[in-house]
C-alpha positions, 0 to 999 in steps of 0.5 A, a space after each residue: 500500500 502506498 503512503 499518503 504522500 506517495 499517492 499525491 500527484 507528483 506536482 503537489 509533492 514537487 511544490 511542497 519541496 519547492 515551498 520548504 526550500 524557499 521558506 527555509 532559505 528566505 526565512 534564515 536570510 531575513 531573520 539573520 542577515 549576514 554579509 558573506 562576501 563584499 561582492 554581494 554589495 559592491 558588485 551587485 546591490 550597489 550597482 542596482 541601487 545606482 540604477 534605480 535611485 541614481 547613486 551608489 558606491 562605485 568600485 574599481 571594477 566598474 571604472 575599468 569595465 570588467 563587470 556586466 550590468 546584467 545581474 545588477 540590472 536584474 536586481 534593479 528590476 526587483 528593487 523597482 518593482 518592490 517600490 509598489 509596496 514601499 520605499 527603502 531598504 526595509 522593502 527592497 532588500 527583503 524583496 531581493 532575498 525572497 526572489 533569489 531564494 525562490 530561484 534557489 528553491 527551483 534548483 532544489 526542486 529539480 534535484 527532487 524531480 531527478 531523484 523521484 524518477 530514480 527512486 520513487 516519491 519517498 526516495 526522491 524526498 530523502 535524496 532531495 533533503 540533502 541539497 535542501 538542507 546542506 548548510 552552504 546551499 541554505 546560507 548562500 542560496 539567497 546571496 547576491 553573488 553571480 556564482 550562486 544565481 548562475 548555478 541555480 540557472 544552470 541546474 534548472 536549465 540542465 533539468 529542462 534539458 535532461 529531466 530523466 525521461 524521454 522528451 521531444 519537447 521543442 519548447 523545453 529545449 529552447 528554454 533550456 538553452 535560454 537558461 544555460 546561456 543566461 547562466 554563462 553570461 552571469 558567470 563566465 566560468 560556467 562555460 566548461 560545464 556548458 560545454 559538457 552539456 552541449 556534448 551530451 546534447 549532441 550525443 543523445 538529441 536529434 538535430 532539431 532539438 540541438 538546434 533549438 537549444 543552441 538558438 536559445 543559448 545564443 539568444 541569451 548570450 547575444 542579448 544579455 552578453 552582447 547587446 547589454 555591453 554594447 549599450 553600456 560600454 559601446 562594444 558587444 561582450 566588452 566586460 567579458 573581454 576586459 575581465 579576461 584581459 585585466 585578470 590574465 595580462 595584468 595579473 589583477 586576480 592573482 594580486 588578491 592571492 594565489 593558492 595551490 591545487 589543494 586549496 578547495 579540498 582543504 577548505 572543504 575539510 575545514 568547513 564540512 569537517 568529518 562529513 566531507 569524506 562521507 558526502 564525497 563518498 555518497 556523491 561518488 555512488 550517486 554519480 553512477 546513476 547521473 554521470 552527466 551531473 558529475 561531469 558538469 561539476 568536474 568541468 567547472 571545478 577543473 576550470 577553477 583549479 587552473 586559476 590561481 586565485 581561489 575562493 570557496 564561493 567560486 565552486 558553489 556550482 560544484 558543491 550544489 551538484 555534489 550535494 545532489 549526487 550525495 542524495 542519490 548515493 544515500 538512496 543507493 545505500 538505503 536500497 542496497 540495505 533494503 534489498 538485503 533485508 538489513 532494514 527489515 531486521 533492524 526495524 522488525 517488531 517496531 511500530 513503523 510510523 513512530 520509528 520514521 517520525 523519530 528518525 526524521 526528528 533526529 535528521 531535522 535536529 542534526 540538519 538544523 544544528 549543522 546550519 546553525 554551527 556551520 562556518 563557510 570560512 573557519 577563521 571568519 566564525 559562524 556563517 549565521 553571524 558573519 559581518 551581521 553587526 556591520 550590516 545591521 548598523 549600515 541598514 539602521 542608518 536608513 532609519 535615522 533623521 538628519 544624516 548629512 555625512 557618513 563615515 566608517 572606521 576602522 574596517 575596510 569600506 567593503 565590510 559595510 552595507 554601502 548605499 544600498 543599506 544607507 539609502 541616504 544621498 550624502 557623502 560617505 568617508 571610509 576612514 583608514 586612520 585616527 588622524 584622518 578621523 580627526 580631520 574628517 570629523 566636521 564632514 559627517 555626523 553619522 558613523 559606524 565604529 567599533 564599540 571600543 572606539 566609541 567608548 574611547 572617543 566618548 561618541 554618542 551611541 545610537 545602538 550597538 550590534 553583537 556587542 562589538 559594532 556601534 552606530 553613532 550620531 552627533 547633533 548638528 550639520 556637516 562641513 563639505 569636504 571632498 570624498 577621496 578616490 577609490 583604491 585600485 589593485 596594484 597592477 592597475 596603478 598606472 592603467 588609466 580608468 575607462 570612466 571616472 565614476 567615484 566620487 560623484 562630481 558634487 562630492 569632489 
């Protein structure tokens, strides 16, 4: 006899998986806002804020033309739409989070749909629980990072192309091409994975479907990668070419640090801990049922191994696909035990529903504990607290009256929330020394500082966050002082900027 959940229509179960994954990711991000990497703000949200409101902090990447406007433009669309509900970061930042969490949930749902066709509805739920509750996928899933959003588009496009059943749908092939092309435009490093998918299409699809998928991919690439760059920089694919040029010929990426082949494995061992070998082992077992997922994950990983500058977020596509395969591998082990009667002997004489409930309670508790205690980068501490204090202080500025100038000290300006959090069209002074603090003091009346510094200077505290970062504000007005230029990497010291975007003319 089938269980109640197995008797439900497949779309109902898939919708349930989507909603659980969506709510889990969105609720954690909304309740515990964190800043994992500065690129969330300064390569995405700040540019989007500038598109909608006309101002925002500008980085050297924007002045040298190595970042496409496609992803910030997408975020700007969300921000603009959210203005129907209200004005300010308390409206548009949650809106961005909810939309990106939905995209992540769509990728998790694809994992369930693949697994359900291999192992049935119940087995599909067990397998999908692995990527659904994997800490790094939960905590990074709604981040405004191109690696993250591009991965979700890649997985959804891959599912449309290879759903696990025979399909001759032309619209499906076209949609797959559109999404896969968009994934590559958003994150160029997806290209090796897309090459693997393209080879798989050529090997198993009729020419007509390959042509439609290619047409969809070319449409995304030409419109998003070509026309957008042409409109914003005067030449198609300009930002992608400029990115490769500066990072390879001028060694810009390498100037931020170079690591060996062992970096990613070492970081996984530090962040995942003991489960690393278990997860990779299960992924290896699962790859026997879905070798294409392994090949795509491997191609993207190899591409990043070649590049000297390495970061955990770069291999998010590989991690997501590995967690999907680990779910498949878990079901392979469960089926192996069931076929040999091990599970029957283990649970013999026990009330099955109670046992299942107890098992799921333990699993849910363990998953929740892993998320709460997970550290993406061990030296940075718990992921659920990462730069939460500076981000909360930044967002609180939007609620203060009479803000005429903003300063931050002593951390790098990239540790704060930027104008997408401040939402105040006033000069911002990222201060680097005590002497500069004293010099700039008349130019601002609102600042984010450490709690110790606020106490030492006797500053009027508005609020403190995590007992270490405080928002301070003095009464009175601000004296106009020019805002300094942005820092740029050493290799570009003598390379002229293509555009002088920061500071804005009125603050120079």
